[in-house]
Short mmCIF file of the C-alpha atoms (twelve columns), coordinates in Angstrom:
data_MODEL
# 
_entry.id   MODEL 
# 
loop_
_atom_site.group_PDB 
_atom_site.id 
_atom_site.type_symbol 
_atom_site.label_atom_id 
_atom_site.label_alt_id 
_atom_site.label_comp_id 
_atom_site.label_asym_id 
_atom_site.label_seq_id 
_atom_site.Cartn_x 
_atom_site.Cartn_y 
_atom_site.Cartn_z 
_atom_site.pdbx_PDB_model_num 
ATOM 1   C CA . UNK A 1   19.225 5.372   69.560 1 
ATOM 2   C CA . UNK A 2   20.699 7.024   66.485 1 
ATOM 3   C CA . UNK A 3   18.961 6.541   63.205 1 
ATOM 4   C CA . UNK A 4   20.963 4.535   60.720 1 
ATOM 5   C CA . UNK A 5   21.309 6.480   57.488 1 
ATOM 6   C CA . UNK A 6   21.164 4.676   54.150 1 
ATOM 7   C CA . UNK A 7   24.497 4.441   52.438 1 
ATOM 8   C CA . UNK A 8   24.959 6.589   49.367 1 
ATOM 9   C CA . UNK A 9   21.299 7.625   48.905 1 
ATOM 10  C CA . UNK A 10  22.342 9.649   45.841 1 
ATOM 11  C CA . UNK A 11  23.109 6.410   43.998 1 
ATOM 12  C CA . UNK A 12  19.500 5.215   44.114 1 
ATOM 13  C CA . UNK A 13  18.200 7.457   41.314 1 
ATOM 14  C CA . UNK A 14  21.139 6.810   38.916 1 
ATOM 15  C CA . UNK A 15  20.815 3.058   39.494 1 
ATOM 16  C CA . UNK A 16  17.087 3.184   38.731 1 
ATOM 17  C CA . UNK A 17  17.718 5.205   35.552 1 
ATOM 18  C CA . UNK A 18  20.458 2.847   34.352 1 
ATOM 19  C CA . UNK A 19  18.328 -0.210  35.097 1 
ATOM 20  C CA . UNK A 20  15.483 1.297   33.079 1 
ATOM 21  C CA . UNK A 21  17.781 2.125   30.161 1 
ATOM 22  C CA . UNK A 22  19.229 -1.391  30.026 1 
ATOM 23  C CA . UNK A 23  15.794 -3.031  30.325 1 
ATOM 24  C CA . UNK A 24  14.130 -0.620  27.888 1 
ATOM 25  C CA . UNK A 25  14.345 -2.988  24.848 1 
ATOM 26  C CA . UNK A 26  12.364 -5.579  26.827 1 
ATOM 27  C CA . UNK A 27  9.378  -3.211  26.719 1 
ATOM 28  C CA . UNK A 28  9.266  -3.740  22.935 1 
ATOM 29  C CA . UNK A 29  9.428  -0.040  21.989 1 
ATOM 30  C CA . UNK A 30  9.377  1.138   18.418 1 
ATOM 31  C CA . UNK A 31  12.551 0.877   16.367 1 
ATOM 32  C CA . UNK A 32  12.627 4.681   16.221 1 
ATOM 33  C CA . UNK A 33  13.145 4.940   19.978 1 
ATOM 34  C CA . UNK A 34  15.963 2.393   19.961 1 
ATOM 35  C CA . UNK A 35  17.670 4.266   17.128 1 
ATOM 36  C CA . UNK A 36  17.264 7.568   18.945 1 
ATOM 37  C CA . UNK A 37  18.720 6.029   22.098 1 
ATOM 38  C CA . UNK A 38  21.709 4.772   20.133 1 
ATOM 39  C CA . UNK A 39  22.377 8.222   18.647 1 
ATOM 40  C CA . UNK A 40  21.978 9.852   22.058 1 
ATOM 41  C CA . UNK A 41  24.486 7.473   23.669 1 
ATOM 42  C CA . UNK A 42  26.857 7.977   20.736 1 
ATOM 43  C CA . UNK A 43  26.977 11.731  21.199 1 
ATOM 44  C CA . UNK A 44  27.313 11.451  24.968 1 
ATOM 45  C CA . UNK A 45  30.279 9.113   24.508 1 
ATOM 46  C CA . UNK A 46  31.877 11.410  21.912 1 
ATOM 47  C CA . UNK A 47  31.381 14.557  23.994 1 
ATOM 48  C CA . UNK A 48  32.845 12.901  27.093 1 
ATOM 49  C CA . UNK A 49  35.794 11.560  25.100 1 
ATOM 50  C CA . UNK A 50  36.492 15.016  23.649 1 
ATOM 51  C CA . UNK A 51  36.255 16.568  27.098 1 
ATOM 52  C CA . UNK A 52  39.435 14.804  28.247 1 
ATOM 53  C CA . UNK A 53  41.560 17.089  26.061 1 
ATOM 54  C CA . UNK A 54  39.110 19.909  25.377 1 
ATOM 55  C CA . UNK A 55  37.679 20.294  28.857 1 
ATOM 56  C CA . UNK A 56  40.182 19.082  31.437 1 
ATOM 57  C CA . UNK A 57  43.280 20.265  29.555 1 
ATOM 58  C CA . UNK A 58  41.545 23.228  27.905 1 
ATOM 59  C CA . UNK A 59  42.827 22.502  24.375 1 
ATOM 60  C CA . UNK A 60  39.988 23.198  21.950 1 
ATOM 61  C CA . UNK A 61  40.067 20.488  19.277 1 
ATOM 62  C CA . UNK A 62  37.965 20.522  16.109 1 
ATOM 63  C CA . UNK A 63  39.594 17.430  14.669 1 
ATOM 64  C CA . UNK A 64  38.064 14.590  16.650 1 
ATOM 65  C CA . UNK A 65  35.965 13.493  13.698 1 
ATOM 66  C CA . UNK A 66  39.269 12.316  12.172 1 
ATOM 67  C CA . UNK A 67  39.678 9.780   14.988 1 
ATOM 68  C CA . UNK A 68  36.009 8.845   14.704 1 
ATOM 69  C CA . UNK A 69  36.463 8.097   11.014 1 
ATOM 70  C CA . UNK A 70  39.699 6.174   11.575 1 
ATOM 71  C CA . UNK A 71  37.896 3.888   14.000 1 
ATOM 72  C CA . UNK A 72  35.015 3.459   11.561 1 
ATOM 73  C CA . UNK A 73  37.246 2.542   8.614  1 
ATOM 74  C CA . UNK A 74  39.403 0.206   10.712 1 
ATOM 75  C CA . UNK A 75  36.466 -1.928  11.807 1 
ATOM 76  C CA . UNK A 76  34.992 -1.901  8.301  1 
ATOM 77  C CA . UNK A 77  38.265 -3.147  6.771  1 
ATOM 78  C CA . UNK A 78  38.672 -5.872  9.394  1 
ATOM 79  C CA . UNK A 79  35.153 -7.064  8.656  1 
ATOM 80  C CA . UNK A 80  35.635 -6.931  4.893  1 
ATOM 81  C CA . UNK A 81  38.999 -8.719  4.715  1 
ATOM 82  C CA . UNK A 82  38.958 -11.001 7.756  1 
ATOM 83  C CA . UNK A 83  35.282 -11.331 8.651  1 
ATOM 84  C CA . UNK A 84  35.889 -10.044 12.187 1 
ATOM 85  C CA . UNK A 85  33.002 -8.375  13.966 1 
ATOM 86  C CA . UNK A 86  33.406 -4.660  14.779 1 
ATOM 87  C CA . UNK A 87  32.194 -5.445  18.292 1 
ATOM 88  C CA . UNK A 88  35.658 -6.970  18.783 1 
ATOM 89  C CA . UNK A 89  37.829 -4.974  16.384 1 
ATOM 90  C CA . UNK A 90  36.575 -1.574  17.609 1 
ATOM 91  C CA . UNK A 91  39.501 -1.675  20.054 1 
ATOM 92  C CA . UNK A 92  41.869 -1.882  17.084 1 
ATOM 93  C CA . UNK A 93  40.196 1.197   15.638 1 
ATOM 94  C CA . UNK A 94  40.736 2.987   18.926 1 
ATOM 95  C CA . UNK A 95  44.405 1.980   19.030 1 
ATOM 96  C CA . UNK A 96  45.038 3.192   15.480 1 
ATOM 97  C CA . UNK A 97  43.260 6.469   16.264 1 
ATOM 98  C CA . UNK A 98  45.435 6.880   19.375 1 
ATOM 99  C CA . UNK A 99  48.605 6.278   17.340 1 
ATOM 100 C CA . UNK A 100 47.601 8.919   14.807 1 
ATOM 101 C CA . UNK A 101 46.754 11.283  17.678 1 
ATOM 102 C CA . UNK A 102 50.188 10.705  19.209 1 
ATOM 103 C CA . UNK A 103 51.996 11.381  15.932 1 
ATOM 104 C CA . UNK A 104 49.902 14.467  15.223 1 
ATOM 105 C CA . UNK A 105 49.649 15.706  18.788 1 
ATOM 106 C CA . UNK A 106 53.291 15.650  19.840 1 
ATOM 107 C CA . UNK A 107 54.254 18.612  17.615 1 
ATOM 108 C CA . UNK A 108 50.847 20.311  17.430 1 
ATOM 109 C CA . UNK A 109 50.178 20.356  21.174 1 
ATOM 110 C CA . UNK A 110 52.998 22.870  21.430 1 
ATOM 111 C CA . UNK A 111 50.546 25.294  19.829 1 
ATOM 112 C CA . UNK A 112 48.009 27.056  22.001 1 
ATOM 113 C CA . UNK A 113 44.588 28.625  21.691 1 
ATOM 114 C CA . UNK A 114 43.301 29.327  18.204 1 
ATOM 115 C CA . UNK A 115 46.454 27.947  16.578 1 
ATOM 116 C CA . UNK A 116 45.871 24.478  18.011 1 
ATOM 117 C CA . UNK A 117 42.170 24.659  17.103 1 
ATOM 118 C CA . UNK A 118 43.067 25.515  13.490 1 
ATOM 119 C CA . UNK A 119 45.644 22.723  13.340 1 
ATOM 120 C CA . UNK A 120 43.080 20.141  14.452 1 
ATOM 121 C CA . UNK A 121 40.544 21.571  12.012 1 
ATOM 122 C CA . UNK A 122 43.070 21.045  9.232  1 
ATOM 123 C CA . UNK A 123 43.419 17.414  10.320 1 
ATOM 124 C CA . UNK A 124 39.650 16.974  10.077 1 
ATOM 125 C CA . UNK A 125 39.660 18.498  6.577  1 
ATOM 126 C CA . UNK A 126 42.613 16.446  5.316  1 
ATOM 127 C CA . UNK A 127 41.398 13.007  6.416  1 
ATOM 128 C CA . UNK A 128 38.385 12.750  4.056  1 
ATOM 129 C CA . UNK A 129 40.614 13.807  1.147  1 
ATOM 130 C CA . UNK A 130 43.123 11.068  2.018  1 
ATOM 131 C CA . UNK A 131 40.388 8.446   2.405  1 
ATOM 132 C CA . UNK A 132 38.849 9.488   -0.927 1 
ATOM 133 C CA . UNK A 133 42.090 8.752   -2.813 1 
ATOM 134 C CA . UNK A 134 43.143 5.443   -1.236 1 
ATOM 135 C CA . UNK A 135 42.314 2.135   -2.903 1 
ATOM 136 C CA . UNK A 136 42.424 0.479   0.522  1 
ATOM 137 C CA . UNK A 137 39.421 2.523   1.647  1 
ATOM 138 C CA . UNK A 138 37.630 2.082   -1.723 1 
ATOM 139 C CA . UNK A 139 38.055 5.820   -2.454 1 
ATOM 140 C CA . UNK A 140 34.756 7.720   -2.616 1 
ATOM 141 C CA . UNK A 141 32.721 4.534   -3.123 1 
ATOM 142 C CA . UNK A 142 33.036 3.530   0.507  1 
ATOM 143 C CA . UNK A 143 32.609 0.154   2.177  1 
ATOM 144 C CA . UNK A 144 29.350 -1.728  2.686  1 
ATOM 145 C CA . UNK A 145 29.016 -4.069  5.649  1 
ATOM 146 C CA . UNK A 146 26.557 -6.940  6.071  1 
ATOM 147 C CA . UNK A 147 23.599 -6.625  8.382  1 
ATOM 148 C CA . UNK A 148 23.392 -8.624  11.579 1 
ATOM 149 C CA . UNK A 149 21.652 -11.992 11.019 1 
ATOM 150 C CA . UNK A 150 18.673 -10.953 13.151 1 
ATOM 151 C CA . UNK A 151 15.444 -9.050  12.783 1 
ATOM 152 C CA . UNK A 152 15.587 -5.256  12.524 1 
ATOM 153 C CA . UNK A 153 14.295 -4.840  16.078 1 
ATOM 154 C CA . UNK A 154 16.809 -7.304  17.536 1 
ATOM 155 C CA . UNK A 155 19.671 -5.673  15.622 1 
ATOM 156 C CA . UNK A 156 18.714 -2.215  16.869 1 
ATOM 157 C CA . UNK A 157 18.412 -3.555  20.408 1 
ATOM 158 C CA . UNK A 158 21.915 -5.079  20.226 1 
ATOM 159 C CA . UNK A 159 23.443 -1.807  19.027 1 
ATOM 160 C CA . UNK A 160 21.448 0.101   21.643 1 
ATOM 161 C CA . UNK A 161 22.806 -2.064  24.469 1 
ATOM 162 C CA . UNK A 162 26.364 -2.051  23.088 1 
ATOM 163 C CA . UNK A 163 26.533 1.736   22.795 1 
ATOM 164 C CA . UNK A 164 24.913 2.187   26.202 1 
ATOM 165 C CA . UNK A 165 27.533 -0.066  27.805 1 
ATOM 166 C CA . UNK A 166 30.359 1.718   25.965 1 
ATOM 167 C CA . UNK A 167 28.995 5.105   27.022 1 
ATOM 168 C CA . UNK A 168 28.902 4.060   30.665 1 
ATOM 169 C CA . UNK A 169 32.517 2.896   30.464 1 
ATOM 170 C CA . UNK A 170 33.615 6.202   28.907 1 
ATOM 171 C CA . UNK A 171 31.677 8.266   31.466 1 
ATOM 172 C CA . UNK A 172 33.209 6.208   34.268 1 
ATOM 173 C CA . UNK A 173 36.712 6.764   32.846 1 
ATOM 174 C CA . UNK A 174 36.143 10.512  32.596 1 
ATOM 175 C CA . UNK A 175 34.829 10.631  36.147 1 
ATOM 176 C CA . UNK A 176 37.870 8.782   37.450 1 
ATOM 177 C CA . UNK A 177 40.215 11.056  35.497 1 
ATOM 178 C CA . UNK A 178 38.575 14.132  37.012 1 
ATOM 179 C CA . UNK A 179 39.326 12.846  40.521 1 
ATOM 180 C CA . UNK A 180 42.810 11.533  39.787 1 
ATOM 181 C CA . UNK A 181 46.295 12.986  39.840 1 
ATOM 182 C CA . UNK A 182 46.273 12.822  36.049 1 
ATOM 183 C CA . UNK A 183 43.126 14.945  35.935 1 
ATOM 184 C CA . UNK A 184 44.569 17.408  38.428 1 
ATOM 185 C CA . UNK A 185 47.592 17.844  36.165 1 
ATOM 186 C CA . UNK A 186 45.350 18.457  33.149 1 
ATOM 187 C CA . UNK A 187 43.322 21.039  35.077 1 
ATOM 188 C CA . UNK A 188 46.514 22.826  36.088 1 
ATOM 189 C CA . UNK A 189 47.441 23.020  32.395 1 
ATOM 190 C CA . UNK A 190 44.039 24.504  31.628 1 
ATOM 191 C CA . UNK A 191 44.316 27.149  34.326 1 
ATOM 192 C CA . UNK A 192 47.935 28.211  33.702 1 
ATOM 193 C CA . UNK A 193 50.225 25.951  31.708 1 
ATOM 194 C CA . UNK A 194 53.367 28.010  32.238 1 
ATOM 195 C CA . UNK A 195 52.917 27.997  36.011 1 
ATOM 196 C CA . UNK A 196 52.176 24.277  36.021 1 
ATOM 197 C CA . UNK A 197 55.368 23.607  34.073 1 
ATOM 198 C CA . UNK A 198 57.330 25.782  36.499 1 
ATOM 199 C CA . UNK A 199 55.982 23.715  39.404 1 
ATOM 200 C CA . UNK A 200 57.295 20.510  37.843 1 
ATOM 201 C CA . UNK A 201 54.269 19.243  35.900 1 
ATOM 202 C CA . UNK A 202 55.312 17.373  32.746 1 
ATOM 203 C CA . UNK A 203 52.826 19.237  30.594 1 
ATOM 204 C CA . UNK A 204 53.921 17.740  27.273 1 
ATOM 205 C CA . UNK A 205 53.522 14.157  28.492 1 
ATOM 206 C CA . UNK A 206 50.131 14.865  30.078 1 
ATOM 207 C CA . UNK A 207 48.779 16.647  27.000 1 
ATOM 208 C CA . UNK A 208 49.880 13.930  24.602 1 
ATOM 209 C CA . UNK A 209 48.512 11.206  26.902 1 
ATOM 210 C CA . UNK A 210 45.169 13.014  27.211 1 
ATOM 211 C CA . UNK A 211 44.979 13.561  23.446 1 
ATOM 212 C CA . UNK A 212 45.729 9.906   22.722 1 
ATOM 213 C CA . UNK A 213 43.238 8.629   25.316 1 
ATOM 214 C CA . UNK A 214 40.580 10.962  23.949 1 
ATOM 215 C CA . UNK A 215 41.271 9.721   20.399 1 
ATOM 216 C CA . UNK A 216 41.291 6.085   21.538 1 
ATOM 217 C CA . UNK A 217 37.806 6.334   23.040 1 
ATOM 218 C CA . UNK A 218 36.536 8.291   20.033 1 
ATOM 219 C CA . UNK A 219 37.890 5.635   17.665 1 
ATOM 220 C CA . UNK A 220 36.057 2.883   19.550 1 
ATOM 221 C CA . UNK A 221 32.786 4.797   19.264 1 
ATOM 222 C CA . UNK A 222 33.413 5.259   15.542 1 
ATOM 223 C CA . UNK A 223 33.930 1.530   15.090 1 
ATOM 224 C CA . UNK A 224 30.565 0.640   16.626 1 
ATOM 225 C CA . UNK A 225 28.807 3.467   14.791 1 
ATOM 226 C CA . UNK A 226 30.117 2.280   11.429 1 
ATOM 227 C CA . UNK A 227 28.663 -1.189  11.946 1 
ATOM 228 C CA . UNK A 228 25.360 0.382   12.964 1 
ATOM 229 C CA . UNK A 229 25.211 2.374   9.717  1 
ATOM 230 C CA . UNK A 230 26.494 -0.644  7.692  1 
ATOM 231 C CA . UNK A 231 28.194 1.830   5.343  1 
ATOM 232 C CA . UNK A 232 31.412 3.818   5.598  1 
ATOM 233 C CA . UNK A 233 32.338 6.670   3.241  1 
ATOM 234 C CA . UNK A 234 34.464 9.830   3.676  1 
ATOM 235 C CA . UNK A 235 31.543 12.319  3.719  1 
ATOM 236 C CA . UNK A 236 29.748 10.195  6.326  1 
ATOM 237 C CA . UNK A 237 32.432 9.478   8.927  1 
ATOM 238 C CA . UNK A 238 34.711 12.480  8.341  1 
ATOM 239 C CA . UNK A 239 32.023 15.147  8.487  1 
ATOM 240 C CA . UNK A 240 33.579 18.254  10.118 1 
ATOM 241 C CA . UNK A 241 30.133 19.263  11.333 1 
ATOM 242 C CA . UNK A 242 30.262 16.344  13.753 1 
ATOM 243 C CA . UNK A 243 33.365 17.829  15.382 1 
ATOM 244 C CA . UNK A 244 31.558 21.131  15.819 1 
ATOM 245 C CA . UNK A 245 28.551 19.391  17.362 1 
ATOM 246 C CA . UNK A 246 30.769 17.515  19.843 1 
ATOM 247 C CA . UNK A 247 32.478 20.751  20.919 1 
ATOM 248 C CA . UNK A 248 29.120 22.490  21.323 1 
ATOM 249 C CA . UNK A 249 27.760 19.688  23.481 1 
ATOM 250 C CA . UNK A 250 30.707 19.705  25.853 1 
ATOM 251 C CA . UNK A 251 30.828 23.499  26.146 1 
ATOM 252 C CA . UNK A 252 27.066 23.846  26.562 1 
ATOM 253 C CA . UNK A 253 26.915 21.385  29.436 1 
ATOM 254 C CA . UNK A 254 30.139 22.538  31.079 1 
ATOM 255 C CA . UNK A 255 33.496 21.134  30.058 1 
ATOM 256 C CA . UNK A 256 35.131 21.389  33.470 1 
ATOM 257 C CA . UNK A 257 33.203 18.411  34.830 1 
ATOM 258 C CA . UNK A 258 32.436 14.891  33.611 1 
ATOM 259 C CA . UNK A 259 28.683 15.430  33.924 1 
ATOM 260 C CA . UNK A 260 28.706 18.572  31.751 1 
ATOM 261 C CA . UNK A 261 29.142 16.801  28.380 1 
ATOM 262 C CA . UNK A 262 26.415 14.316  29.362 1 
ATOM 263 C CA . UNK A 263 23.977 17.165  29.963 1 
ATOM 264 C CA . UNK A 264 25.007 19.114  26.869 1 
ATOM 265 C CA . UNK A 265 24.862 16.076  24.572 1 
ATOM 266 C CA . UNK A 266 21.422 15.117  25.882 1 
ATOM 267 C CA . UNK A 267 20.010 18.622  25.379 1 
ATOM 268 C CA . UNK A 268 21.384 19.181  21.875 1 
ATOM 269 C CA . UNK A 269 20.507 15.682  20.657 1 
ATOM 270 C CA . UNK A 270 16.896 16.133  21.742 1 
ATOM 271 C CA . UNK A 271 16.757 19.617  20.173 1 
ATOM 272 C CA . UNK A 272 18.240 18.277  16.932 1 
ATOM 273 C CA . UNK A 273 15.711 15.438  16.818 1 
ATOM 274 C CA . UNK A 274 12.779 17.775  17.416 1 
ATOM 275 C CA . UNK A 275 13.884 20.364  14.838 1 
ATOM 276 C CA . UNK A 276 14.676 17.874  12.059 1 
ATOM 277 C CA . UNK A 277 11.989 15.247  12.630 1 
ATOM 278 C CA . UNK A 278 9.013  17.194  13.960 1 
ATOM 279 C CA . UNK A 279 9.628  20.770  12.734 1 
ATOM 280 C CA . UNK A 280 11.025 19.737  9.363  1 
ATOM 281 C CA . UNK A 281 14.078 22.029  9.454  1 
ATOM 282 C CA . UNK A 282 16.563 21.031  6.754  1 
ATOM 283 C CA . UNK A 283 20.119 19.906  7.420  1 
ATOM 284 C CA . UNK A 284 21.728 23.004  5.879  1 
ATOM 285 C CA . UNK A 285 19.590 25.404  7.907  1 
ATOM 286 C CA . UNK A 286 20.213 23.412  11.084 1 
ATOM 287 C CA . UNK A 287 23.973 23.691  10.525 1 
ATOM 288 C CA . UNK A 288 23.684 27.464  10.272 1 
ATOM 289 C CA . UNK A 289 21.685 27.503  13.502 1 
ATOM 290 C CA . UNK A 290 24.282 25.332  15.239 1 
ATOM 291 C CA . UNK A 291 27.083 27.598  14.051 1 
ATOM 292 C CA . UNK A 292 25.356 30.665  15.497 1 
ATOM 293 C CA . UNK A 293 24.581 28.736  18.661 1 
ATOM 294 C CA . UNK A 294 28.259 27.819  19.058 1 
ATOM 295 C CA . UNK A 295 29.240 31.501  18.891 1 
ATOM 296 C CA . UNK A 296 26.567 32.431  21.436 1 
ATOM 297 C CA . UNK A 297 27.619 29.659  23.827 1 
ATOM 298 C CA . UNK A 298 31.296 30.627  23.687 1 
ATOM 299 C CA . UNK A 299 30.476 34.314  24.207 1 
ATOM 300 C CA . UNK A 300 27.836 34.130  26.928 1 
ATOM 301 C CA . UNK A 301 28.198 30.665  28.480 1 
ATOM 302 C CA . UNK A 302 31.950 29.918  28.430 1 
ATOM 303 C CA . UNK A 303 31.565 27.660  31.480 1 
ATOM 304 C CA . UNK A 304 28.347 26.050  30.263 1 
ATOM 305 C CA . UNK A 305 25.037 25.692  32.047 1 
ATOM 306 C CA . UNK A 306 26.332 23.364  34.750 1 
ATOM 307 C CA . UNK A 307 27.247 26.167  37.205 1 
ATOM 308 C CA . UNK A 308 23.660 27.458  36.937 1 
ATOM 309 C CA . UNK A 309 21.906 24.159  37.632 1 
ATOM 310 C CA . UNK A 310 24.076 22.870  40.442 1 
ATOM 311 C CA . UNK A 311 22.292 22.916  43.748 1 
ATOM 312 C CA . UNK A 312 23.945 23.859  46.989 1 
ATOM 313 C CA . UNK A 313 24.332 21.196  49.602 1 
ATOM 314 C CA . UNK A 314 22.365 21.927  52.758 1 
ATOM 315 C CA . UNK A 315 24.533 22.640  55.796 1 
ATOM 316 C CA . UNK A 316 25.239 19.649  57.976 1 
ATOM 317 C CA . UNK A 317 23.587 19.500  61.351 1 
ATOM 318 C CA . UNK A 318 25.882 19.946  64.289 1 
ATOM 319 C CA . UNK A 319 26.378 16.818  66.316 1 
ATOM 320 C CA . UNK A 320 25.216 17.007  69.890 1 
ATOM 321 C CA . UNK A 321 27.793 16.208  72.523 1 
# 
């Protein structure tokens, strides 16, 4: 009699981890831990969203904070003028971010390498200036949003669960892209765009689609984050440093796989929390450290740490005749 092997034994551990994460608020943890979980899920979602264009297609973008801020302002304005909850209107923020990405990306994605990176950085620098001079966005004053009509713990638990669910959806999308024809086309662009175009790959269409999808997911995350902070202002949601952090997370973990940004975001978020909360390192000093760390990662770990932590599958046993 042959032993019946369990189906997909590798799924057991992820299922247990996800079940624990979803049930974690039921353990009545401190508000600090719920807030930390929310921030962790936020950065994982942002890093995975960025990886669609920055990792699979290989186009280094420093402007994703622009799409994050567009999503944040969109949900804030819908709540202010129409009383609609950002939990519903975050999709509108994602759509508007995708439209802006399409308009900006169609001409700029013809640039390559450092030129595209500089163009996206300019976008990130221009957006806070625009938001600071528009009456619609309340200029530099920003927009305040009402708190949820629940206790602080319940509110934090709701945001925790919402961002966790959104993160899982984004990770699932990135995983499916990696194994799809669309993802294969993006990887061919990353490896050699000219060759891919010669072989019949519509590189322009794929790059624009990837850029818009990446912006769409980033805008949704920004919409939920804005409601969590209950305040939206240009320096808060258009902070260029956030773009740098997202890039670092994806590159550190390994931007050629969907799991890489998850690993990188988890590591850097924990390090950031320890250095700022427990070691008392100031924000300005931490930014200098992150800048140096970004240079080191690009120079010495261009493929991230994922290739070094992957384990080799044991060889399969030969079947007896």
